[in-house]
N, C-alpha and C positions, 0 to 999 in steps of 0.2 A: 439245546436250541436246535430247531429243525433247520434244514437248508433253506426252506422257503422263508422262514422268519429272518434268517441272516441276510437273505437277499433284499429284504425291505430296509435293512440298515445300510445297504450298499450306497444309495444316493447321498448319504451323509459324508462320504469321502470328498467329493468335489466341493460340498458346502463348507466343511471345516477348513479345507485347504484354501479355498477362495477368500474366506474372511480374513485370513492372515496374509495371504499373498497380495491382496489388494491394498495393503497399507499405503503404498505410494499413491495409488489412485484416489483413495479417500483424502490423502494430504492435498492433492491437487484441487479437489472439490472444496476443501476447507480454505485453501489459499485464495480461491475465487469467491469466497464468502457465500458458498453454496448457490451461486448464480449459474444457471444452466448455460447461457451463451458463453460466458467466460470459461466455464469448465470445458466445453467442447472445443473452444479455441486452444486451451491448454493441452488437450489431447492431441490436436493437430500439431502443436509445436513440439510435443514430447512423445512421438509415436512409440519409441522403444519402451519408455517407462509406462506407457499406457497399455500397450498390447502384449508385451512379453509376459507379464504375470499370468494372464489368462492362458496364453499359449503353453507355458511351462506347467500350469495347473492342469490343463486338459491332458497334456502328455503324461504327467505323473499319475493322473486319475486313471487313464487307460491302462497304464502299467499295473496299478493296484487292482483294477478290475480283473486283469488277466491273472494276477496272483490269487485273487479270490476264486476264480474258476479252477485254478490248478490245485488249490489247497483247501479252502474253507468248504466248498461244495462237496469235496471228496470226504472230508473228515466228519463234519456235522457234530452234533452233541455239544457237551460243555467245552470240549477242546476247540470246536469250531467257533463257539461264542468268544472264547479267549482270543483266538486268532483274529476274529472279526474286530474285536475291540482294539487289538494291536494295530490292525490296518488303519482304523480311524485315527488312532493316536499318531501313527506314522504320517498320515495325511496332514494332520495339523502341524507336525514338526516340519514337514516338507514345505507347507505354506509359510511358516515362519522363516525358513531358509530362503525361499523365493522372495518374500517381502524384503528381507534384509539385503539380499543380493541386488535387487532392482530399485532400492531406495537410495537417494543421494546421501552420502556419508556425512557431508558437512553442510547441512541445510542452514540457511540464515534464519529461517523462521520454523521452529520445530513443530511437528505434528502434536497437537494438544488434545488429550482425551477429555474434551469438555462434555457437559451434559448432553449437548446436541449430538456430538459424535457417538456417545454411548447409545442414545436413542436410535441413531442411524444404523449402528451395528445391530441393534435388536431387531429393527425392521428388516435389515438385510438378511439376518439369519432366517427369519420367517419367510421372506420373499424368495430367497435362494432355495430354501427347503421346498417350498411349493413348486418352484420351477423344476427343481431336480426330480421331485416325485412325479411331477406332471409328465416330463419327458421320459421318465422311467417306464411308462406304459407303452413306449414305442416298441415295435417288434425287433428293432435293432438294439441289442443289449448294451452296446457301447455309447449310445446317444446320451445317457445321463452324465457321461464323463466329458462331453464336448461343449456343453453350454458355456463353460468359462471362457471359451474363445471370444465371446462377446462381453467380457467382464466390464469394460468401461461403460457399456450401455446398460448393463445390469445394475451397476452402481448408480447410474443416473435414474433408472427406474425406481430403485430403492429410495433415492432422494425425493423423487416425485411422490411416492407413497407416504413418505414421512412428512411431506410438506404441510398437510392440514393440521397435524399435531403441532408442528413447529410454529405455524402461523398463529394458532390459538395461544401457545405459550408466549410467543413474542408480543402478541397484542396485550396479554395480561401484564407483562413487564412494562410495556409501553404506557399503558393506561395508569399503572401504579406510579411510574416515574412522573408522568404529567400531573397526576393528582398531587404528588409531593411538591413538585416545582411550583404549582399554582396555588398551593395552600398558604403561601406567604404573599399577600397582595402587594407588599412594599418591595418585594425582590425585583431588582433591575435585571432584565433578561436580555442578553446581547447575543446575537447570532452573527457569525463571521463566515463568509464563503469567498471563493475566488479560485481561479485556475492555479494560482501559485501565491505564496506569501501568507496564506491564511493561518498556518500553524505558527509562524513567526509572529504575526500580528497578535494572535491569541495570547502568546506568552508575554509579549510586550505590554499589551493592555492589562493583563493580569498583574504584572509586576508594578506598573504605574498606579493602577487603581488601589493596589494593596497599601499605598501610602495613606489612604483615607478610609477605605471600605474593606471589611472581611470579604474576600473574593474567592470564588471557586471557578477554576477553568477545567475543561475536560482534559484529562491527562493524555500525554503522548499524542498519537494521531487517532484518538477516539472520535470519529466523525461520521459514524453511521447511526441509524436509529437505535440499534441494540447497544452499540458502544456508549452512546450518550445516555441512554436509559440506565445502563449499568452504573455509569459515573454518578448520575443523580441519585439513584437508589442507595448506593454505597457511601457516597461522600457528602451529599448536601445536608447541611444542618440548619436549624432555625437561626443560628447566629450569622449565617451568610447574608450579605446585603446585595451582592452582585453575583450573577451566574453568567459565565462566558462559554458559549457552545460553538465549537468548530463544526461546520456543515460541509461534508464532502459529497460529491455526486459523480456518478458514471452514466446516469440515464436521465432523460427528461422526466421530471416529477420527483426526483430524489430530494431536492431542497424543499419542495412543497411538503413532503412527508416529514422532513425534519422540523419544519415550522409548525406542523400539526402537533408535534411533541413539545417544542420549546416555547411557542407563542411569544416570539421576541418582540420587545418594545424598541430595541435599537438594532439596526442592521448595518453591517460593514461589508462592502464589496471591494475586495483588494485588487482584483484583476480579472480580465477575460482574455483567454488566449488558447493556442492549440494544445490542449491537454485532454487525454482520454478520447482522442478522435476515433480510436478503434471502436468505441461504443456510441459516441455522439455523432460521428460521421462528419459534421460540419461545425464551424465556429459559431454559426448562427444559432444552432441548437444548444451549444454551450452557453451562449449569452442568454438565451431564453430561460434556461434552467437556473442560472445564477440570479436572474432578476426575480425569480420566484420568491427570494428572500425579501426583496423590496415590496413586492405585491402583498406579502403576508403581514407587513407592518400595519398596526392600527393607524387611524387618521392622525392621531397625535404622536405617532412614533417618530423616529429620527433615522435618516439614512445617511451614510458616509461613503464617499466615492473618492478614488484617486484620479486625478486628471491625466489620463494617458493620451490625450489628444486623439482619441479613437473611440472604441466601443464604450468604455466606462464613462467617458465624457458625454457621449450621446445618451446614455442611461440617466446620468445626472440631469441633463437638460430636459428630459421628458418626465421626470419625477415631480409630482405636485405636492408631495408630502414634505414636512420639514427636512432639510437636507444640508449637508456640509461638503464642500469641495476642498480637497487637499492637493497641493502641488509642490514640486521641488523648487519652483521658481516663482517670483512675484507675478502678479497679474490679477485675475479676478477670483483667485482662490481665497478661502476663509482662513486656511492654515498653510503656511509655506516656509521655506528655508532660504537663508541667505548666507554668504561667506562660507561656502562649503569647502572643507579641506579633508581629503580622503587619502589614507596611507595604509601601509601594511600593519600599523599599530591600531587602527581604528579610524574614527571620523570625528570631526569637529564641525559645528554649524550653528547658525543662529535660528532658533525656533521663533517664528513670528505668527501671532494670532491676531486677526482683525479685531480691533476694539479693545485688545488687552495689552498689546505691546510685544516685546521680544525678550529672549533670554539666551545666553550662550549655553550650548550643550556639547558634551563630549561622550562618546560611546566606544566601547571596545569591539562592537559589532563591525564586521568587515563589509565594505561595499556601499555604493551609493544607493542601491535598492533598499538597504536596511534603513537608510535615512527616511525613505518613503514610508517604510513600515512604522518607524517611530513617529513620524508626523501624523499618520493615520490614528495611531493609538493616542497620541497627544490631543488630537481633535476631540476624541471621545471623552478623554479625561477632563479636558477643559470644560466641556458642556456639563459634566457631572460635578463640577465645583472645585476641582483641584487647582491650586495656585501654580503659576509657572515655575516657581522655585521647587515645589513638590515634584512636578513633572521632571525638571532638570536633574534633581537628586536621584530619582528613580532611573532615569536614562543612564546616568553615570555608573549605576550598579548593574546594568543589564548583562546577562550572561548569554553566550551563544546557545542556540538550541542544538542539541546533539545531532551531529551528522549534517548540519546545515551551515556550511562555511565556518565550521568549527576549527579554530586555529590551535594546533597542538605542537608545542615546542618542548624540548628538553636539552639539557647541556650535552655537548659533544655528539649531537645527533642532528639529522636534517629536519627541516620544518615541514609539517604536514598540514594541509588545508583539507579537512574532511567535509566534503559536500556530497556524501554518498547516499543520502536518504532517497532522493529521486532527482530527475532532471527533465527539463522541457526546453523548447527553443529559447524562451526568455531567460529562465534561471541559469541556463548554461552560459549565455552571453554575460550575465552578471558575474558568474564565477570566473570566467576568463578575464573579465575586467579586473577583478580582484587579483588574480594571478599576475597580471601585467605590472602591478604595483610592487612586486617583490623583485629583488635582484636576481640575475641569472646565476646558475642554471635553473630553469623552470621546467618541471617535468609534470606531465599529465598522464593519469591512468584512468581509462574510461571504457565502458562497453557501449557507449552511445545511449540513444533514447528509444523508448518503446511506447506502445499504445498511441501512435500517431497516425494510425489508419493508412490510407493509400499514399500519403505523403511522407511516410516515415523515412524512406530512403533519401528523399529530397532534403528533408530537415537534417539528417545525419551527414549528408554530403556537405551542406552548408556549415554544419558544426565542424567538420574537418577543415574547411577553409578558415573558419574563425580560430581554430587551434593553432594554425600555422602562424598567426600574427601575435600569439600570446605565449606559446611554449617553445622551448628549445629541444625537448625530447618528448615523443609521444609513444605511449604504450597502449595499444588498442586491444581490448579483450573481446574475444568471440571469434566466430567463423563467418558465416554468411552475413550476419548483421554488421560485421566490422567493415565489410567491403566499401560501402558508401563513404564512410569516414576516411578510409585509406585513399579513396579516389579524390575526396576533397582536399586532403593534405597534399597530394601530388599535383593537383590542379593549381594549388597556391604556391607551388615551388618549394615545399618543405624538403629539407635534405633527406635523401633516401636512407642514408646511414643512421639517421636519428629516428626512423620509423620502426617500431617493433610491433608485431602482432603475436599474441599468445592466446591459448585456448580458454584459460580461466584465470580467476583472481590469484589462485595459489601460484600459478606459473608466473604471473606478473610480479609477485613478491620475490620469487627466486631471481628473476631477471633484474629487478631493481637493486637487490642486494649486491649484484655483481659489479655495479658501476656507480652507485649513488655516493655522493660526498656530503660531508656534514654541512656545507654551506648551501646545499641545494634546497629548493622548495618543491614539494610534491603535492599536486592537487588530485584528490580522488573524486572524480565527478561521476556520480551515479553508481549504484551497485544493484544489479538486476535481481528481482525476486527469484526464488527457486524455480517457479513454473515458467520463467522466461530464459532459463539457461539453455544453451545449445548443446545437444549431446554430441 
């Protein structure tokens, strides 16, 4: 091998190293569902994990370029070829080491090598190679080693280049799922959306309707077009009579796109509130997006609303399609509850349906807000022909949704209320209301709330004030984001000796073990995703 030929292999060093070193950056991209605005926000939140891989890659590439000048250029021939191959292999190993060193060791959501990630890596290899060979023409020999300094932007560029292919693939899956869904004209299609409560309502509707109909609900938190498409393609069978699809949204138009897939005949709006304000900016835009579900219903469809005496009620009032109103209390609602009794063991209430009568219900689900969720599901089930007895029987068997006010008890140990899935200003108040029903000592472990835009600190400060009236001990997880919660606690006069701040969840576990007693109740309120952790 001539020296000139070996020189043309030199740009492969930063390419091979970058592909492995950028694992954590690709993970951030995946966690943000390959959405560029969220990805760039994640980079700003995690500067060390975003920029250090490229910095170390560039430094290591410069060193290997220097070794090339000292050794390979001088040796040449077959020995030079072997040496060059060794340098490239060493670069890849160095990339693996950099990637491992700068990737979170205990991620909550693992980096998954899906088909999309594999395609992104293939595009990245080509794009990085083109970039590396392009700058190789520079008169400065070291330039090909320096482009990894912009590695987060390079990954974004690769994602942009891969987007047309991904769009074509996703549209194929989307159309195939819609064809399968609509191939059964008798299938009842239910869409559920809301700022909070939609996953719980989905599971409750699924459990109640299963008393009469073979029902498919989208699993876990599958609430994006691709997640719902996958659920339909993999799980829907001709025997199903009802399909229940959860519809999530982070941008205006997201629900409209979901409705293009599901074509719902029934729409359930659980709530509208301050959720995902980082992308929506205003509650008005949240409301507009949630109402896209009602707009998408056919003229003979049916809409269900909870009477929140606010935004949802105003949406109900302006809807001229068939509609049902649900309320906790009697009034002008179609479905409501009476004689509510809420405790640490669950809830008892009277389910009342206008024109049908009432029936006593008991559920192990915690909190008054879960009664609202049950009433909403019961309203749908009633209109689909289930008897009040069938509904009450299903309500008695309801199980908590994982990590949503999930009560965990065991002999000779303290009680845990696991509400770690997510948190927002409304659901956090509901969780604290549940905590108040337990005897002291009551302990809360929380990192606070995120994705609340410019008002995030304000909401977390108010959260701290609310904690002061519900808990006896507060363990606040985080650094900068923890400060507003701490301020709120102190403003409410919470005892300073009962306030603890720790850097991460592992540290909170160690601290809790040092003083917890078996008669204590511990509420885990929210558990931030990996890309929201503070370094």
